[in-house]
Z-matrix of the N, CA and C atoms (Angstrom, degrees):
N
C 1 1.455
C 2 1.517 1 109.16
N 3 1.324 2 115.20 1 132.29
C 4 1.462 3 121.78 2 179.31
C 5 1.517 4 109.10 3 -114.20
N 6 1.339 5 117.02 4 125.40
C 7 1.460 6 122.21 5 177.00
C 8 1.521 7 108.34 6 -105.78
N 9 1.327 8 116.29 7 110.01
C 10 1.464 9 122.23 8 -177.74
C 11 1.527 10 108.84 9 -86.15
N 12 1.345 11 116.01 10 130.34
C 13 1.462 12 120.16 11 -174.53
C 14 1.516 13 110.37 12 71.83
N 15 1.323 14 116.22 13 45.07
C 16 1.479 15 121.62 14 -170.22
C 17 1.518 16 113.18 15 -69.51
N 18 1.338 17 118.57 16 -20.06
C 19 1.468 18 122.77 17 179.91
C 20 1.534 19 110.48 18 53.76
N 21 1.317 20 118.36 19 -121.83
C 22 1.473 21 121.55 20 -176.56
C 23 1.522 22 113.01 21 -79.75
N 24 1.319 23 117.76 22 1.64
C 25 1.465 24 120.58 23 175.08
C 26 1.512 25 114.92 24 79.62
N 27 1.332 26 117.65 25 17.31
C 28 1.462 27 120.56 26 -174.94
C 29 1.519 28 113.84 27 -57.86
N 30 1.326 29 117.55 28 -43.20
C 31 1.467 30 120.32 29 -178.42
C 32 1.522 31 111.17 30 -64.89
N 33 1.326 32 117.01 31 -49.21
C 34 1.458 33 119.79 32 -177.83
C 35 1.526 34 111.50 33 -67.52
N 36 1.322 35 116.98 34 -34.70
C 37 1.468 36 120.08 35 176.69
C 38 1.526 37 110.52 36 -61.51
N 39 1.336 38 116.80 37 -45.64
C 40 1.465 39 120.03 38 179.13
C 41 1.527 40 111.15 39 -65.90
N 42 1.325 41 117.31 40 -35.91
C 43 1.457 42 120.75 41 178.23
C 44 1.524 43 110.76 42 -63.40
N 45 1.331 44 116.63 43 -44.13
C 46 1.457 45 120.23 44 177.77
C 47 1.530 46 111.95 45 -66.18
N 48 1.338 47 115.72 46 -37.24
C 49 1.459 48 120.57 47 -178.06
C 50 1.524 49 111.82 48 -69.71
N 51 1.334 50 116.63 49 -42.55
C 52 1.460 51 120.65 50 -175.14
C 53 1.525 52 113.10 51 -84.00
N 54 1.337 53 116.84 52 -28.98
C 55 1.464 54 121.08 53 -179.79
C 56 1.519 55 109.64 54 -129.96
N 57 1.345 56 117.69 55 64.46
C 58 1.463 57 120.22 56 -175.26
C 59 1.528 58 111.54 57 -60.33
N 60 1.336 59 114.76 58 131.85
C 61 1.454 60 120.62 59 177.37
C 62 1.512 61 115.09 60 80.17
N 63 1.336 62 118.58 61 -3.69
C 64 1.467 63 120.57 62 -176.64
C 65 1.527 64 112.67 63 -84.04
N 66 1.340 65 117.06 64 -23.30
C 67 1.457 66 120.42 65 -174.96
C 68 1.525 67 110.61 66 -134.36
N 69 1.319 68 115.12 67 145.73
C 70 1.461 69 120.58 68 161.96
C 71 1.520 70 106.18 69 -96.10
N 72 1.324 71 116.81 70 125.70
C 73 1.453 72 120.23 71 -171.14
C 74 1.525 73 110.65 72 -122.08
N 75 1.331 74 114.66 73 154.67
C 76 1.457 75 122.30 74 174.92
C 77 1.516 76 108.36 75 -150.47
N 78 1.322 77 116.23 76 134.00
C 79 1.455 78 121.37 77 174.19
C 80 1.518 79 110.29 78 -108.57
N 81 1.327 80 116.92 79 146.15
C 82 1.462 81 120.82 80 177.75
C 83 1.519 82 108.39 81 -132.27
N 84 1.340 83 115.27 82 136.19
C 85 1.464 84 121.45 83 178.63
C 86 1.517 85 107.46 84 -167.68
N 87 1.323 86 115.63 85 173.51
C 88 1.467 87 119.82 86 -178.60
C 89 1.524 88 112.44 87 -115.14
N 90 1.338 89 118.51 88 -3.30
C 91 1.465 90 121.00 89 -176.15
C 92 1.525 91 110.47 90 -88.67
N 93 1.346 92 115.83 91 124.79
C 94 1.455 93 121.27 92 -174.20
C 95 1.513 94 116.50 93 -66.26
N 96 1.362 95 118.97 94 -63.09
C 97 1.474 96 120.16 95 -175.09
C 98 1.528 97 113.31 96 -58.21
N 99 1.331 98 117.57 97 -38.89
C 100 1.463 99 119.72 98 179.94
C 101 1.523 100 110.73 99 -63.89
N 102 1.333 101 116.77 100 -40.00
C 103 1.460 102 120.02 101 179.95
C 104 1.527 103 111.10 102 -71.50
N 105 1.328 104 117.63 103 -31.63
C 106 1.467 105 120.09 104 173.71
C 107 1.524 106 109.91 105 -58.59
N 108 1.320 107 116.44 106 -44.25
C 109 1.466 108 120.92 107 178.86
C 110 1.522 109 110.47 108 -64.07
N 111 1.337 110 117.34 109 -43.10
C 112 1.461 111 120.60 110 179.73
C 113 1.524 112 110.95 111 -59.02
N 114 1.313 113 116.48 112 -42.99
C 115 1.470 114 119.91 113 179.75
C 116 1.526 115 111.39 114 -64.40
N 117 1.325 116 117.14 115 -36.46
C 118 1.467 117 119.72 116 177.87
C 119 1.525 118 111.30 117 -65.82
N 120 1.331 119 117.09 118 -23.66
C 121 1.462 120 120.87 119 176.76
C 122 1.534 121 112.00 120 -87.55
N 123 1.330 122 117.23 121 4.44
C 124 1.448 123 120.76 122 178.71
C 125 1.516 124 114.92 123 85.13
N 126 1.329 125 117.85 124 16.60
C 127 1.454 126 121.81 125 -179.53
C 128 1.531 127 108.87 126 -94.57
N 129 1.332 128 119.03 127 121.44
C 130 1.462 129 120.04 128 176.33
C 131 1.525 130 110.52 129 -70.60
N 132 1.330 131 116.35 130 131.43
C 133 1.457 132 120.54 131 -175.20
C 134 1.519 133 110.76 132 -131.43
N 135 1.310 134 114.25 133 156.84
C 136 1.453 135 123.18 134 177.40
C 137 1.518 136 107.65 135 -122.43
N 138 1.326 137 116.64 136 123.71
C 139 1.466 138 121.40 137 -179.65
C 140 1.524 139 108.42 138 -95.26
N 141 1.329 140 114.67 139 88.90
C 142 1.448 141 119.12 140 -174.52
C 143 1.525 142 110.09 141 -161.76
N 144 1.330 143 116.50 142 162.38
C 145 1.458 144 121.92 143 173.04
C 146 1.522 145 108.47 144 -77.72
N 147 1.300 146 117.58 145 124.62
C 148 1.463 147 122.56 146 -173.73
C 149 1.525 148 112.22 147 -58.29
N 150 1.330 149 117.98 148 -47.62
C 151 1.463 150 121.07 149 -172.03
C 152 1.523 151 111.56 150 -64.87
N 153 1.320 152 118.38 151 -37.48
C 154 1.464 153 121.01 152 -174.23
C 155 1.527 154 113.73 153 -93.13
N 156 1.325 155 118.45 154 -9.07
C 157 1.466 156 120.06 155 -174.79
C 158 1.524 157 111.43 156 -77.37
N 159 1.333 158 116.12 157 142.71
C 160 1.465 159 122.59 158 174.66
C 161 1.532 160 108.34 159 -92.28
N 162 1.322 161 116.98 160 110.15
C 163 1.460 162 121.60 161 -177.40
C 164 1.526 163 113.13 162 -90.30
N 165 1.328 164 117.84 163 3.78
C 166 1.452 165 120.14 164 179.57
C 167 1.518 166 111.82 165 83.83
N 168 1.335 167 114.97 166 -170.00
C 169 1.464 168 120.54 167 -171.00
C 170 1.528 169 113.51 168 -89.44
N 171 1.333 170 118.42 169 -22.06
C 172 1.462 171 119.44 170 -174.89
C 173 1.528 172 110.29 171 -76.48
N 174 1.331 173 117.67 172 123.02
C 175 1.468 174 119.74 173 -176.70
C 176 1.523 175 111.87 174 -79.10
N 177 1.319 176 115.67 175 165.41
C 178 1.457 177 122.82 176 176.96
C 179 1.531 178 109.75 177 -99.36
N 180 1.323 179 115.41 178 148.28
C 181 1.467 180 120.53 179 173.49
C 182 1.523 181 110.99 180 -78.54
N 183 1.340 182 116.57 181 -32.79
C 184 1.462 183 120.19 182 -177.07
C 185 1.520 184 109.73 183 -150.06
N 186 1.335 185 115.52 184 144.11
C 187 1.465 186 122.93 185 175.58
C 188 1.523 187 107.28 186 -131.41
N 189 1.334 188 116.23 187 134.93
C 190 1.458 189 120.48 188 -176.64
C 191 1.524 190 111.19 189 -118.81
N 192 1.332 191 115.01 190 143.17
C 193 1.463 192 123.62 191 173.00
C 194 1.524 193 107.18 192 -127.20
N 195 1.322 194 117.30 193 85.79
C 196 1.469 195 120.82 194 -179.75
C 197 1.523 196 108.84 195 -91.13
N 198 1.342 197 116.86 196 111.34
C 199 1.472 198 122.38 197 178.95
C 200 1.529 199 111.00 198 54.31
N 201 1.329 200 115.55 199 50.10
C 202 1.463 201 122.11 200 -178.20
C 203 1.529 202 112.15 201 -119.07
N 204 1.321 203 118.69 202 -46.86
C 205 1.467 204 121.16 203 -171.25
C 206 1.519 205 113.09 204 -58.83
N 207 1.332 206 116.76 205 -30.43
C 208 1.466 207 118.39 206 -179.26
C 209 1.529 208 112.42 207 -69.54
N 210 1.339 209 117.15 208 -13.93
C 211 1.469 210 121.19 209 179.49
C 212 1.527 211 112.91 210 -92.22
N 213 1.323 212 118.42 211 -3.85
C 214 1.457 213 121.87 212 -168.48
C 215 1.529 214 112.20 213 -103.10
N 216 1.335 215 116.04 214 137.50
C 217 1.465 216 119.56 215 175.69
C 218 1.524 217 111.23 216 -75.30
N 219 1.347 218 117.14 217 -26.23
C 220 1.466 219 121.42 218 179.48
C 221 1.531 220 110.01 219 -132.17
N 222 1.298 221 118.30 220 71.42
C 223 1.472 222 119.95 221 -176.28
C 224 1.515 223 113.35 222 -61.84
N 225 1.340 224 117.96 223 -28.16
C 226 1.467 225 119.22 224 -179.48
C 227 1.522 226 111.53 225 -63.59
N 228 1.337 227 118.29 226 -34.68
C 229 1.470 228 120.81 227 178.11
C 230 1.521 229 110.87 228 -61.87
N 231 1.324 230 116.55 229 -36.29
C 232 1.457 231 120.01 230 179.53
C 233 1.525 232 111.06 231 -69.77
N 234 1.321 233 116.95 232 -39.78
C 235 1.467 234 119.95 233 177.59
C 236 1.525 235 110.60 234 -66.67
N 237 1.327 236 116.75 235 -39.51
C 238 1.456 237 120.28 236 178.50
C 239 1.522 238 110.89 237 -63.17
N 240 1.331 239 116.66 238 -42.37
C 241 1.464 240 120.80 239 177.91
C 242 1.529 241 110.31 240 -63.00
N 243 1.328 242 116.57 241 -42.97
C 244 1.467 243 119.87 242 178.57
C 245 1.520 244 111.07 243 -59.09
N 246 1.323 245 116.94 244 -41.35
C 247 1.463 246 120.65 245 -179.38
C 248 1.523 247 111.21 246 -61.32
N 249 1.345 248 117.51 247 -35.82
C 250 1.467 249 120.31 248 -179.87
C 251 1.521 250 111.94 249 -72.64
N 252 1.321 251 118.03 250 -21.03
C 253 1.470 252 122.13 251 -176.27
C 254 1.518 253 113.80 252 -94.94
N 255 1.330 254 117.45 253 -14.30
C 256 1.465 255 120.55 254 -177.17
C 257 1.525 256 111.30 255 -82.97
N 258 1.314 257 116.12 256 145.29
C 259 1.466 258 120.05 257 171.32
C 260 1.521 259 108.35 258 -69.34
N 261 1.316 260 118.98 259 160.83
C 262 1.469 261 120.83 260 175.84
C 263 1.528 262 110.95 261 -56.00
N 264 1.321 263 116.10 262 125.83
C 265 1.463 264 120.12 263 -177.39
C 266 1.511 265 114.11 264 82.15
N 267 1.354 266 117.97 265 2.42
C 268 1.458 267 120.72 266 177.00
C 269 1.525 268 111.11 267 -69.29
N 270 1.328 269 115.99 268 170.08
C 271 1.460 270 119.76 269 -172.37
C 272 1.525 271 111.99 270 -125.16
N 273 1.324 272 113.83 271 146.62
C 274 1.454 273 122.87 272 175.08
C 275 1.528 274 107.81 273 -118.83
N 276 1.315 275 116.69 274 130.17
C 277 1.464 276 122.82 275 -179.03
C 278 1.525 277 108.87 276 -115.49
N 279 1.334 278 116.86 277 136.86
C 280 1.462 279 118.64 278 178.32
C 281 1.519 280 111.01 279 -143.83
N 282 1.323 281 113.81 280 153.97
C 283 1.464 282 122.03 281 178.73
C 284 1.519 283 108.28 282 -140.14
N 285 1.331 284 116.75 283 131.06
C 286 1.468 285 121.96 284 177.44
C 287 1.525 286 108.61 285 -138.84
N 288 1.335 287 117.97 286 156.60
C 289 1.474 288 119.70 287 174.19
C 290 1.528 289 110.49 288 -61.44
N 291 1.307 290 115.19 289 145.44
C 292 1.461 291 122.09 290 -177.63
C 293 1.529 292 109.60 291 -99.13
N 294 1.337 293 116.59 292 111.69
C 295 1.454 294 120.33 293 -179.27
C 296 1.526 295 112.86 294 -78.24
N 297 1.330 296 117.20 295 -0.49
C 298 1.451 297 120.89 296 171.98
C 299 1.510 298 112.58 297 -101.66
N 300 1.332 299 116.88 298 12.59
C 301 1.467 300 121.43 299 -173.93
C 302 1.529 301 111.90 300 -73.43
N 303 1.319 302 114.88 301 162.73
C 304 1.456 303 120.81 302 174.61
C 305 1.527 304 110.57 303 -59.62
N 306 1.331 305 116.90 304 -40.07
C 307 1.464 306 121.11 305 -179.07
C 308 1.521 307 111.46 306 -59.66
N 309 1.333 308 116.96 307 -45.66
C 310 1.469 309 120.44 308 -179.70
C 311 1.523 310 110.55 309 -68.72
N 312 1.341 311 116.76 310 -41.85
C 313 1.463 312 119.92 311 179.97
C 314 1.536 313 111.00 312 -60.49
N 315 1.320 314 116.17 313 -35.39
C 316 1.466 315 120.18 314 -176.27
C 317 1.526 316 112.35 315 -86.10
N 318 1.340 317 116.24 316 -41.89
C 319 1.466 318 120.11 317 -172.18
C 320 1.522 319 113.73 318 -94.26
N 321 1.330 320 117.84 319 -25.38
C 322 1.458 321 119.72 320 -176.42
C 323 1.521 322 111.63 321 60.80
N 324 1.324 323 116.78 322 -133.09
C 325 1.469 324 121.17 323 -175.39
C 326 1.525 325 113.13 324 -70.10
N 327 1.329 326 118.78 325 -9.58
C 328 1.466 327 120.65 326 177.28
C 329 1.525 328 112.35 327 -77.84
N 330 1.324 329 117.50 328 -13.17
C 331 1.460 330 120.78 329 -179.82
C 332 1.524 331 109.72 330 -62.51
N 333 1.307 332 117.14 331 131.98
C 334 1.466 333 121.86 332 -170.63
C 335 1.519 334 114.11 333 -64.80
N 336 1.322 335 119.22 334 -20.50
C 337 1.458 336 120.34 335 -178.61
C 338 1.527 337 112.82 336 -93.59
N 339 1.323 338 117.33 337 9.10
C 340 1.456 339 121.58 338 165.35
C 341 1.523 340 105.90 339 -95.05
N 342 1.317 341 115.56 340 101.90
C 343 1.473 342 121.33 341 -169.42
C 344 1.525 343 110.11 342 -147.18
N 345 1.342 344 117.54 343 160.40
C 346 1.461 345 120.39 344 -178.78
C 347 1.533 346 113.66 345 -60.18
N 348 1.330 347 117.28 346 -29.25
C 349 1.467 348 120.04 347 -178.99
C 350 1.525 349 112.74 348 -69.53
N 351 1.325 350 117.11 349 -17.51
C 352 1.462 351 120.88 350 179.82
C 353 1.530 352 109.41 351 -94.15
N 354 1.323 353 115.19 352 113.20
C 355 1.452 354 121.55 353 -177.03
C 356 1.519 355 112.26 354 -91.90
N 357 1.339 356 117.03 355 -19.35
C 358 1.453 357 122.40 356 -179.81
C 359 1.518 358 109.75 357 -129.46
N 360 1.312 359 116.35 358 145.37
C 361 1.462 360 121.93 359 174.45
C 362 1.528 361 107.90 360 -128.93
N 363 1.333 362 116.21 361 132.50
C 364 1.446 363 120.87 362 -171.95
C 365 1.525 364 111.91 363 -119.06
N 366 1.323 365 114.38 364 135.75
C 367 1.457 366 122.00 365 161.85
C 368 1.529 367 106.26 366 -103.82
N 369 1.325 368 117.15 367 175.97
C 370 1.463 369 118.70 368 176.05
C 371 1.535 370 110.37 369 -55.79
N 372 1.325 371 117.29 370 -43.33
C 373 1.455 372 120.85 371 -175.58
C 374 1.524 373 112.01 372 -66.44
N 375 1.337 374 117.41 373 -45.97
C 376 1.470 375 119.00 374 -177.11
C 377 1.525 376 111.11 375 -71.31
N 378 1.342 377 118.26 376 -34.28
C 379 1.461 378 119.82 377 176.41
C 380 1.530 379 110.15 378 -65.04
N 381 1.327 380 117.39 379 -41.78
C 382 1.465 381 120.42 380 178.13
C 383 1.522 382 111.09 381 -62.17
N 384 1.331 383 117.18 382 -38.16
C 385 1.469 384 119.63 383 178.52
C 386 1.524 385 110.69 384 -63.95
N 387 1.333 386 116.70 385 -41.04
C 388 1.465 387 119.99 386 177.02
C 389 1.521 388 110.74 387 -62.36
N 390 1.318 389 117.19 388 -47.30
C 391 1.461 390 120.81 389 -176.43
C 392 1.520 391 111.74 390 -66.46
N 393 1.315 392 117.74 391 -31.76
C 394 1.463 393 121.21 392 178.74
C 395 1.520 394 112.22 393 -65.21
N 396 1.333 395 117.20 394 -21.73
C 397 1.462 396 121.01 395 -178.03
C 398 1.531 397 112.80 396 -80.71
N 399 1.336 398 117.50 397 -5.46
C 400 1.458 399 120.48 398 177.18
C 401 1.530 400 107.98 399 -112.83
N 402 1.332 401 118.44 400 93.24
C 403 1.474 402 121.49 401 -174.10
C 404 1.518 403 114.00 402 -66.60
N 405 1.337 404 117.84 403 -17.08
C 406 1.460 405 120.16 404 -178.98
C 407 1.523 406 112.74 405 -81.30
N 408 1.329 407 116.68 406 -4.98
C 409 1.462 408 121.12 407 178.01
C 410 1.527 409 108.88 408 -124.11
N 411 1.321 410 115.40 409 125.25
C 412 1.463 411 121.13 410 179.97
C 413 1.530 412 109.31 411 -103.79
N 414 1.315 413 116.70 412 129.65
C 415 1.458 414 121.11 413 178.72
C 416 1.526 415 109.61 414 -71.27
N 417 1.337 416 116.00 415 121.77
C 418 1.462 417 121.11 416 179.77
C 419 1.522 418 112.74 417 -106.27
N 420 1.324 419 117.41 418 -23.99
C 421 1.464 420 120.40 419 -174.20
C 422 1.517 421 108.73 420 -159.98
N 423 1.333 422 116.06 421 135.47
C 424 1.467 423 120.82 422 176.25
C 425 1.516 424 108.71 423 -149.57
N 426 1.317 425 115.79 424 128.20
C 427 1.460 426 120.24 425 176.79
C 428 1.525 427 109.13 426 -153.14
N 429 1.331 428 115.57 427 166.26
C 430 1.457 429 119.51 428 171.03
C 431 1.517 430 108.62 429 -98.45
N 432 1.312 431 115.34 430 148.04
C 433 1.455 432 120.04 431 -173.80
C 434 1.522 433 110.31 432 -150.56
N 435 1.318 434 116.91 433 161.99
C 436 1.463 435 126.37 434 178.63
C 437 1.532 436 111.80 435 74.01
N 438 1.303 437 113.79 436 144.48
C 439 1.465 438 121.20 437 176.90
C 440 1.514 439 107.27 438 -157.91
N 441 1.332 440 116.47 439 128.08
C 442 1.463 441 120.79 440 -179.02
C 443 1.525 442 109.01 441 -129.10
N 444 1.333 443 117.70 442 95.69
C 445 1.468 444 119.64 443 -178.65
C 446 1.517 445 113.20 444 -63.92
N 447 1.341 446 117.74 445 -24.13
C 448 1.461 447 120.06 446 178.75
C 449 1.526 448 110.38 447 -65.82
N 450 1.342 449 116.59 448 -36.79
C 451 1.464 450 120.32 449 177.25
C 452 1.527 451 110.18 450 -61.36
N 453 1.330 452 116.71 451 -45.08
C 454 1.460 453 119.86 452 179.37
C 455 1.526 454 110.65 453 -61.26
N 456 1.320 455 116.73 454 -42.75
C 457 1.465 456 121.08 455 -179.70
C 458 1.526 457 110.71 456 -63.87
N 459 1.341 458 117.44 457 -44.21
C 460 1.465 459 120.31 458 -179.50
C 461 1.525 460 112.19 459 -68.38
N 462 1.346 461 116.18 460 -45.02
C 463 1.459 462 119.06 461 -175.56
C 464 1.519 463 112.04 462 -70.34
N 465 1.310 464 117.42 463 -25.71
C 466 1.460 465 120.35 464 176.31
C 467 1.527 466 110.99 465 -63.15
N 468 1.333 467 115.97 466 -29.19
C 469 1.463 468 121.12 467 -177.94
C 470 1.523 469 112.58 468 -95.22
N 471 1.345 470 117.06 469 -7.52
C 472 1.465 471 120.15 470 -175.33
C 473 1.521 472 109.87 471 -102.42
N 474 1.333 473 114.79 472 -174.44
C 475 1.462 474 120.78 473 178.80
C 476 1.523 475 111.24 474 -110.57
N 477 1.325 476 116.90 475 25.00
C 478 1.456 477 120.38 476 172.93
C 479 1.517 478 114.31 477 102.37
N 480 1.351 479 118.97 478 -40.97
C 481 1.453 480 119.72 479 -177.45
C 482 1.522 481 110.30 480 -90.36
N 483 1.335 482 115.52 481 127.83
C 484 1.459 483 121.85 482 174.92
C 485 1.526 484 107.07 483 -127.49
N 486 1.322 485 117.30 484 122.51
C 487 1.457 486 121.39 485 -177.51
C 488 1.520 487 110.75 486 -60.73
N 489 1.339 488 115.44 487 150.01
C 490 1.469 489 119.91 488 -177.03
C 491 1.521 490 111.25 489 -60.83
N 492 1.331 491 117.71 490 -36.74
C 493 1.464 492 120.22 491 178.96
C 494 1.526 493 110.82 492 -62.15
N 495 1.333 494 116.49 493 -38.82
C 496 1.459 495 120.24 494 178.41
C 497 1.524 496 110.90 495 -69.23
N 498 1.329 497 117.72 496 -37.72
C 499 1.463 498 120.12 497 176.42
C 500 1.518 499 110.43 498 -62.55
N 501 1.339 500 116.93 499 -39.76
C 502 1.464 501 120.69 500 179.27
C 503 1.518 502 111.06 501 -66.12
N 504 1.341 503 117.01 502 -40.91
C 505 1.474 504 119.73 503 178.33
C 506 1.525 505 110.96 504 -63.54
N 507 1.323 506 116.70 505 -40.62
C 508 1.460 507 120.01 506 178.82
C 509 1.523 508 110.65 507 -63.93
N 510 1.325 509 117.27 508 -41.29
C 511 1.462 510 120.51 509 179.21
C 512 1.522 511 111.16 510 -62.03
N 513 1.347 512 116.78 511 -44.66
C 514 1.465 513 119.18 512 178.51
C 515 1.521 514 111.17 513 -63.18
N 516 1.324 515 115.79 514 -39.94
C 517 1.464 516 119.79 515 -177.41
C 518 1.531 517 111.17 516 -67.41
N 519 1.321 518 116.79 517 -47.07
C 520 1.460 519 119.08 518 -178.15
C 521 1.526 520 111.08 519 -69.58
N 522 1.329 521 117.73 520 -32.76
C 523 1.465 522 120.35 521 175.83
C 524 1.520 523 110.55 522 -63.71
N 525 1.336 524 117.15 523 -42.02
C 526 1.464 525 120.84 524 177.63
C 527 1.524 526 110.90 525 -63.33
N 528 1.313 527 117.00 526 -39.67
C 529 1.466 528 119.84 527 177.69
C 530 1.528 529 110.93 528 -61.56
N 531 1.323 530 116.19 529 -43.84
C 532 1.464 531 119.98 530 -178.56
C 533 1.531 532 111.47 531 -63.33
N 534 1.329 533 117.00 532 -31.22
C 535 1.464 534 120.94 533 -175.85
C 536 1.524 535 113.03 534 -87.83
N 537 1.319 536 118.21 535 -11.94
C 538 1.461 537 121.19 536 -177.95
C 539 1.530 538 110.91 537 -76.21
N 540 1.350 539 116.52 538 136.48
C 541 1.474 540 120.06 539 178.94
C 542 1.524 541 111.00 540 -65.97
N 543 1.327 542 117.16 541 -23.58
C 544 1.457 543 120.13 542 178.72
C 545 1.531 544 112.01 543 -65.56
N 546 1.342 545 115.32 544 -20.89
C 547 1.454 546 119.71 545 -177.34
C 548 1.526 547 112.52 546 -97.16
N 549 1.336 548 118.18 547 13.84
C 550 1.460 549 120.67 548 -176.49
C 551 1.536 550 112.99 549 -55.15
N 552 1.346 551 119.29 550 -49.22
C 553 1.480 552 118.07 551 177.93
C 554 1.522 553 112.59 552 -61.82
N 555 1.327 554 116.38 553 -39.80
C 556 1.465 555 120.07 554 -179.68
C 557 1.529 556 111.00 555 -67.37
N 558 1.361 557 117.07 556 -33.39
C 559 1.459 558 119.80 557 178.63
C 560 1.517 559 111.28 558 -62.72
N 561 1.318 560 116.44 559 -39.49
C 562 1.463 561 119.84 560 178.89
C 563 1.527 562 110.38 561 -63.01
N 564 1.338 563 116.73 562 -43.04
C 565 1.456 564 120.92 563 178.45
C 566 1.528 565 110.80 564 -65.98
N 567 1.335 566 116.18 565 -40.64
C 568 1.460 567 121.05 566 178.45
C 569 1.528 568 110.78 567 -62.82
N 570 1.331 569 116.86 568 -44.98
C 571 1.463 570 120.57 569 179.89
C 572 1.527 571 111.12 570 -60.24
N 573 1.330 572 116.11 571 -39.99
C 574 1.462 573 120.27 572 178.35
C 575 1.530 574 110.76 573 -64.91
N 576 1.342 575 116.29 574 -42.24
C 577 1.468 576 120.07 575 178.92
C 578 1.523 577 110.92 576 -63.93
N 579 1.332 578 116.85 577 -43.97
C 580 1.464 579 120.61 578 -179.73
C 581 1.528 580 110.37 579 -63.69
N 582 1.324 581 117.18 580 -43.45
C 583 1.468 582 120.97 581 179.03
C 584 1.527 583 110.37 582 -62.24
N 585 1.319 584 116.65 583 -43.55
C 586 1.466 585 120.58 584 -178.58
C 587 1.523 586 111.47 585 -63.84
N 588 1.338 587 117.05 586 -43.89
C 589 1.464 588 120.10 587 178.74
C 590 1.527 589 110.70 588 -64.54
N 591 1.331 590 115.86 589 -38.20
C 592 1.454 591 119.70 590 178.30
C 593 1.513 592 112.55 591 -61.53
N 594 1.319 593 117.34 592 -34.76
C 595 1.464 594 121.44 593 179.86
C 596 1.530 595 111.49 594 -64.07
N 597 1.331 596 116.49 595 -29.95
C 598 1.467 597 120.91 596 -179.03
C 599 1.530 598 112.62 597 -101.54
N 600 1.360 599 117.01 598 8.86
C 601 1.475 600 121.90 599 -176.37
C 602 1.523 601 111.82 600 62.86
N 603 1.320 602 117.71 601 30.85
C 604 1.460 603 121.89 602 -178.89
C 605 1.528 604 113.30 603 -106.01
N 606 1.324 605 119.23 604 3.53
C 607 1.461 606 120.59 605 177.34
C 608 1.530 607 110.13 606 -73.16
N 609 1.328 608 116.74 607 172.83
C 610 1.466 609 121.27 608 -165.93
C 611 1.526 610 114.91 609 -73.06
N 612 1.346 611 117.55 610 -31.41
C 613 1.461 612 120.65 611 -173.59
C 614 1.520 613 111.44 612 -127.22
N 615 1.324 614 114.90 613 153.65
C 616 1.455 615 122.44 614 169.75
C 617 1.520 616 108.34 615 -100.37
N 618 1.319 617 117.31 616 126.66
C 619 1.457 618 122.94 617 178.78
C 620 1.516 619 108.85 618 -119.12
N 621 1.327 620 116.41 619 131.64
C 622 1.462 621 120.77 620 -176.72
C 623 1.518 622 110.76 621 -133.47
N 624 1.325 623 115.21 622 147.07
C 625 1.462 624 122.97 623 172.98
C 626 1.521 625 107.35 624 -119.94
N 627 1.332 626 116.14 625 125.24
C 628 1.463 627 122.94 626 179.80
C 629 1.530 628 108.99 627 -116.04
N 630 1.306 629 115.97 628 147.43
C 631 1.459 630 121.66 629 178.26
C 632 1.517 631 109.98 630 -117.68
N 633 1.340 632 116.90 631 135.54
C 634 1.448 633 121.04 632 177.13
C 635 1.528 634 109.37 633 -67.79
N 636 1.326 635 115.40 634 131.18
C 637 1.463 636 121.45 635 -178.20
C 638 1.530 637 108.87 636 -93.48
N 639 1.334 638 118.65 637 112.12
C 640 1.468 639 119.80 638 -179.76
C 641 1.533 640 111.47 639 -60.42
N 642 1.316 641 115.57 640 139.47
C 643 1.466 642 123.17 641 175.54
C 644 1.522 643 113.07 642 62.02
N 645 1.332 644 117.66 643 25.12
C 646 1.466 645 119.74 644 179.38
C 647 1.519 646 111.17 645 -80.92
N 648 1.325 647 117.66 646 -16.61
C 649 1.462 648 120.51 647 -176.78
C 650 1.532 649 110.65 648 -90.67
C-alpha cells in the first residue's frame, strides 16, 4: 500500500498498529519534518515527488490520496500515475473536502478549509468529472462522510483562518469526546446526523474508491 502525501504517516501507522503484518506499506511526500516524525513512528517513507519517481516494476495493491488532490495544480497527473502503479484490479482511495457540504453552505468563505493552500475545490459533480477523465480508473464507490458541528460553531465566530495547531487541538479534543463513555447518547445522535447529511451529500468530505481497469491503456 502506497500513501501519497503521507505527511506524518498517521494513516500508515494506524494500519500497521491495527493490522500488524497484514500490509507492506510505503509513504511518499516531499516535506522534511513531517517525514522525520513518520520515520520515528516506524513508517517507511520516500522523500520524493510522486509523479516523477520511478517506483520499479512491482505494482501496488492500493494507493491512497487522503486530503491531497485539493492541494494539486494538476490532480489528473497524479491519478494517471497511480493508475500506472496499480496491479490489475487494484484500488485507489481518495478523500477531499466537499464544497457541497452543510458547513460550506452555511459558513461560505469563513469555513476553515477554504484556504490559499487549496488549489482545487470539489463537489460531487466536479470530482466525478475529474475521475471520468482517467479511463484506467473506474469509480466503484462515492459518498460524503464526516461531520463536525464544533467546526461550524467555531468558524461561525472566526474570520475564516484557523491555525494548523488549533485544528490539530480541535481534532484531538473531539476525538476524545467521541471515545468517552459519557458521550454514548450524544454519539448515537451524532451518528444519525452524520448518516442523514451523507444521504443528501451534505457531509464534510467526499470519499471515493476507484478500481484499476485492466487493459484500459
